[in-house]
C-alpha positions as CSV (number, residue, x, y, z in Angstrom):
1,X,58.5,-39.3,71.9
2,X,58.0,-40.7,68.5
3,X,54.5,-41.7,67.5
4,X,53.7,-45.4,67.7
5,X,53.2,-47.5,64.6
6,X,51.5,-50.4,66.5
7,X,48.1,-51.5,65.2
8,X,45.0,-50.4,67.0
9,X,43.8,-52.9,69.6
10,X,40.9,-55.2,68.4
11,X,39.1,-55.1,71.8
12,X,37.4,-52.0,73.4
13,X,39.9,-49.9,75.3
14,X,39.6,-47.1,77.8
15,X,41.4,-44.7,75.5
16,X,41.1,-43.5,71.9
17,X,43.5,-41.7,69.5
18,X,43.0,-37.9,69.3
19,X,41.6,-36.2,66.2
20,X,43.7,-36.0,63.1
21,X,44.1,-32.2,63.6
22,X,46.4,-33.1,66.5
23,X,48.9,-34.4,63.9
24,X,49.7,-30.8,63.0
25,X,50.5,-29.6,66.5
26,X,50.7,-32.8,68.7
27,X,50.1,-32.6,72.4
28,X,51.8,-32.9,75.9
29,X,51.1,-35.8,78.1
30,X,49.1,-34.7,81.1
31,X,50.5,-37.3,83.5
32,X,52.1,-35.4,86.4
33,X,55.6,-36.8,86.0
34,X,55.7,-37.1,82.2
35,X,55.0,-33.9,80.2
36,X,56.4,-35.6,77.1
37,X,55.4,-34.3,73.7
38,X,53.5,-36.7,71.5
39,X,52.4,-36.0,67.9
40,X,49.6,-38.6,68.2
41,X,48.3,-38.5,71.8
42,X,45.5,-40.6,73.3
43,X,42.4,-39.4,75.2
44,X,41.2,-41.2,78.3
45,X,37.4,-42.0,77.9
46,X,36.9,-41.8,81.7
47,X,38.7,-38.5,82.7
48,X,38.9,-37.1,79.2
49,X,42.7,-36.3,79.7
50,X,45.4,-36.4,77.0
51,X,48.3,-38.8,77.4
52,X,51.2,-40.4,75.6
53,X,51.3,-44.0,74.6
54,X,53.0,-45.1,77.8
55,X,50.3,-43.5,80.0
56,X,47.3,-44.0,77.8
57,X,45.6,-46.6,80.0
58,X,43.7,-45.9,83.2
59,X,46.3,-47.7,85.3
60,X,49.2,-46.0,83.4
61,X,48.1,-42.5,84.4
62,X,46.3,-43.5,87.7
63,X,43.0,-42.2,86.4
64,X,40.9,-40.5,89.1
65,X,37.7,-41.5,87.3
66,X,38.7,-45.0,86.4
67,X,35.9,-47.3,85.3
68,X,33.5,-44.7,84.1
69,X,33.9,-45.6,80.4
70,X,33.1,-49.2,81.2
71,X,30.0,-48.2,83.2
72,X,28.7,-46.2,80.2
73,X,29.2,-49.2,77.9
74,X,27.3,-51.6,80.1
75,X,23.7,-50.7,78.9
76,X,24.8,-51.0,75.3
77,X,26.3,-54.4,75.9
78,X,23.2,-55.7,77.6
79,X,21.2,-55.3,74.3
80,X,21.1,-58.8,72.9
81,X,22.3,-59.4,69.3
82,X,20.6,-61.7,66.9
83,X,23.3,-64.3,67.3
84,X,23.4,-64.2,71.1
85,X,19.6,-64.2,71.5
86,X,18.9,-67.1,69.2
87,X,17.2,-70.1,70.9
88,X,16.3,-73.4,69.5
89,X,12.7,-73.1,68.3
90,X,9.9,-74.9,70.1
91,X,6.1,-75.1,69.8
92,X,5.9,-72.2,72.2
93,X,8.6,-69.9,70.7
94,X,8.7,-70.6,67.0
95,X,6.4,-70.4,64.0
96,X,5.3,-73.7,62.5
97,X,4.4,-74.4,58.9
98,X,0.7,-73.8,58.4
99,X,0.1,-77.1,56.7
100,X,-1.9,-79.2,59.1
101,X,0.3,-82.3,58.7
102,X,3.7,-80.5,58.7
103,X,5.7,-80.1,61.9
104,X,8.5,-78.0,60.3
105,X,9.6,-74.8,62.1
106,X,10.0,-71.8,59.8
107,X,11.9,-68.6,60.2
108,X,14.9,-70.3,61.8
109,X,18.6,-70.4,60.8
110,X,18.1,-73.5,58.7
111,X,14.5,-73.1,57.4
112,X,13.0,-70.0,55.9
113,X,9.2,-69.3,55.8
114,X,7.3,-68.4,52.7
115,X,4.0,-66.5,52.8
116,X,1.5,-67.5,50.2
117,X,0.2,-64.5,48.4
118,X,-3.3,-66.0,48.0
119,X,-4.2,-67.3,51.5
120,X,-1.6,-65.2,53.5
121,X,-0.5,-68.3,55.5
122,X,3.2,-69.1,56.1
123,X,4.7,-72.4,54.9
124,X,7.9,-74.2,54.7
125,X,9.7,-74.7,51.4
126,X,8.0,-78.1,50.8
127,X,4.5,-76.7,51.1
128,X,5.0,-73.2,49.7
129,X,3.3,-73.9,46.4
130,X,-0.5,-73.4,46.5
131,X,-1.2,-76.9,45.1
132,X,0.9,-78.4,47.9
133,X,-1.2,-76.9,50.7
134,X,-4.6,-77.0,48.9
135,X,-4.8,-73.2,48.9
136,X,-8.2,-73.1,47.3
137,X,-9.8,-74.8,50.3
138,X,-8.3,-72.3,52.9
139,X,-9.9,-69.1,54.1
140,X,-7.3,-66.3,53.6
141,X,-6.0,-64.5,56.6
142,X,-7.7,-61.1,56.9
143,X,-10.6,-62.1,54.5
144,X,-13.8,-60.3,55.4
145,X,-17.3,-61.2,54.4
146,X,-19.0,-58.7,52.2
147,X,-21.4,-56.4,53.8
148,X,-24.4,-57.9,52.0
149,X,-23.3,-61.5,52.7
150,X,-22.9,-64.0,49.9
151,X,-24.5,-62.8,46.7
152,X,-27.1,-64.7,44.8
153,X,-24.7,-65.2,42.0
154,X,-22.2,-66.9,44.3
155,X,-25.0,-69.1,45.7
156,X,-26.1,-70.1,42.2
157,X,-22.5,-71.0,41.2
158,X,-22.0,-73.0,44.4
159,X,-25.3,-74.8,43.9
160,X,-24.5,-75.6,40.3
161,X,-21.0,-76.9,41.2
162,X,-22.4,-79.1,43.9
163,X,-25.1,-80.5,41.6
164,X,-22.6,-81.3,38.9
165,X,-20.2,-83.0,41.3
166,X,-23.1,-84.9,42.9
167,X,-24.4,-85.9,39.5
168,X,-21.0,-87.3,38.4
169,X,-20.3,-89.3,41.5
170,X,-23.8,-90.4,42.6
171,X,-25.9,-90.7,39.5
172,X,-25.2,-94.3,38.9
173,X,-26.3,-95.2,42.4
174,X,-29.3,-92.9,42.5
175,X,-30.8,-93.4,39.0
176,X,-33.5,-96.1,39.0
177,X,-33.1,-99.4,37.2
178,X,-33.9,-99.3,33.5
179,X,-37.6,-98.9,32.9
180,X,-39.4,-102.0,31.6
181,X,-39.6,-101.9,27.8
182,X,-43.1,-103.2,27.4
183,X,-46.4,-101.9,28.7
184,X,-47.1,-105.1,30.6
185,X,-43.8,-105.0,32.4
186,X,-44.3,-101.4,33.3
187,X,-47.6,-102.2,34.8
188,X,-46.0,-105.0,36.8
189,X,-43.2,-102.7,38.1
190,X,-45.8,-100.0,39.1
191,X,-47.9,-102.6,40.9
192,X,-44.9,-103.8,42.8
193,X,-44.1,-100.2,43.8
194,X,-47.7,-99.8,45.0
195,X,-47.6,-102.9,47.1
196,X,-44.4,-101.8,49.0
197,X,-45.2,-98.0,49.1
198,X,-46.4,-96.2,52.3
199,X,-48.2,-93.0,52.8
200,X,-51.2,-91.1,54.2
201,X,-54.2,-93.4,54.2
202,X,-56.5,-90.4,53.9
203,X,-55.3,-89.7,50.4
204,X,-57.8,-91.2,48.0
205,X,-56.4,-94.0,45.8
206,X,-57.2,-92.1,42.6
207,X,-55.2,-89.1,43.7
208,X,-52.1,-90.9,44.7
209,X,-48.8,-90.6,43.0
210,X,-46.3,-93.4,43.7
211,X,-42.6,-92.4,43.9
212,X,-39.2,-93.7,44.8
213,X,-37.7,-91.4,47.4
214,X,-34.0,-91.2,48.5
215,X,-31.8,-89.0,50.7
216,X,-28.4,-88.3,49.2
217,X,-25.8,-89.2,51.9
218,X,-23.3,-86.4,51.2
219,X,-25.8,-83.6,51.8
220,X,-28.2,-84.9,54.4
221,X,-28.5,-87.6,57.0
222,X,-31.5,-89.8,57.3
223,X,-32.5,-92.8,59.4
224,X,-33.7,-94.6,56.2
225,X,-31.7,-93.9,53.1
226,X,-34.5,-94.7,50.7
227,X,-38.1,-95.9,50.5
228,X,-41.3,-96.2,48.4
229,X,-44.1,-93.7,49.1
230,X,-47.3,-92.3,47.8
231,X,-48.4,-88.7,48.0
232,X,-51.3,-86.6,46.9
233,X,-50.6,-85.6,43.3
234,X,-52.4,-82.3,43.9
235,X,-49.8,-81.3,46.6
236,X,-47.2,-78.7,46.0
237,X,-43.5,-79.8,45.9
238,X,-43.0,-78.1,49.2
239,X,-45.7,-80.1,51.0
240,X,-44.5,-83.3,49.3
241,X,-40.9,-82.5,50.6
242,X,-42.2,-82.2,54.2
243,X,-44.0,-85.5,54.0
244,X,-41.0,-87.2,52.4
245,X,-38.6,-85.9,55.1
246,X,-40.9,-87.3,57.8
247,X,-41.0,-90.6,56.0
248,X,-37.2,-91.0,55.8
249,X,-36.8,-89.2,59.2
250,X,-34.6,-86.5,57.7
251,X,-34.2,-83.3,59.7
252,X,-36.2,-80.6,58.0
253,X,-35.6,-76.9,59.0
254,X,-37.1,-75.3,55.9
255,X,-40.0,-73.7,57.9
256,X,-37.7,-72.3,60.6
257,X,-36.2,-69.5,58.5
258,X,-32.6,-70.9,58.5
259,X,-30.0,-70.2,55.9
260,X,-29.9,-71.8,52.4
261,X,-27.1,-74.1,53.6
262,X,-29.6,-75.9,55.9
263,X,-32.6,-76.0,53.6
264,X,-33.8,-79.2,51.9
265,X,-34.5,-79.3,48.1
266,X,-36.1,-81.9,45.9
267,X,-34.1,-83.2,42.9
268,X,-36.1,-84.9,40.2
269,X,-33.8,-87.6,38.7
270,X,-35.8,-88.2,35.5
271,X,-36.1,-84.4,34.9
272,X,-32.5,-83.7,35.9
273,X,-33.3,-80.6,37.9
274,X,-34.3,-79.1,41.2
275,X,-38.1,-78.6,41.7
276,X,-39.5,-75.4,42.9
277,X,-41.5,-75.5,46.1
278,X,-44.6,-74.0,44.5
279,X,-44.8,-76.5,41.6
280,X,-47.6,-79.1,41.6
281,X,-46.5,-82.7,41.9
282,X,-48.9,-83.8,39.1
283,X,-47.3,-81.3,36.7
284,X,-43.7,-82.3,37.2
285,X,-43.7,-85.9,38.3
286,X,-45.0,-89.2,36.9
287,X,-45.9,-92.5,38.5
288,X,-42.8,-94.5,39.4
289,X,-40.4,-91.5,39.2
290,X,-37.5,-91.0,41.6
291,X,-36.8,-87.9,43.7
292,X,-33.8,-87.2,45.9
293,X,-33.7,-85.0,49.0
294,X,-30.6,-82.7,49.0
295,X,-29.5,-80.2,51.6
296,X,-27.6,-76.9,51.0
297,X,-27.5,-77.0,47.2
298,X,-28.7,-73.4,46.9
299,X,-31.9,-71.8,45.4
300,X,-33.5,-73.2,42.3
301,X,-32.0,-71.7,39.2
302,X,-34.1,-71.5,36.0
303,X,-31.0,-70.8,33.8
304,X,-29.9,-73.6,31.5
């Protein structure tokens, strides 16, 4: 029988052409009533017999082990392919853009996800740029705190940054009104401060220092945002701070050993710096000055 020139079937079949070496010698069909010689025989994948084109199918040669090739293929066909296993993404099965206000699903057929190399979060194309997702304010995935905690240098930089920001935004509201230009007017202003000020009556009048005290709203919470008080000018800044916090009803945890982010500090408006707890009030403050209570601005830095 002449070899067939028909194209190979596109769907899986129960038979396959024999090896090319058979072209040299051919083979005899093993069907009991055929015995025809074929130069390109077929092998049954169930019984492994050799047959001509007319008897190549399982039905054509009445295969005694019909169906075994299909049974062997079943486990392979059960493995899902990417196209067959695709499901419409939902909040339970898909990845959503890491931007808090974005609801776009990423890693889908229509939207790819981009991992930010700085914060390691995944974003949609709209928020892939660091500036678009405020990358500088995000804690990177996998970031670990150093074994020694935050260094003093980092604390100083943080404190300096917060003070600069606070100074630009709040200085106009915190700075006292322009000082009276004449000696008489300055005396009048000080006398007015003394009439409205409150303090410990046990402090002798000659030892009192009269100050304007405020609590900066962005860093601390107080029942009274500002007030006029007198203190003993021989007190340290630390003791003056304790009394000022009680006067404005500001929570003060400085003596509880908490972290620097919870500690109160005294900012001297006229001097433009944080005061150290051990400094004497009479050495760094003057009558009628303004001090501001700040929380979490870091340790006092003596660097310029």
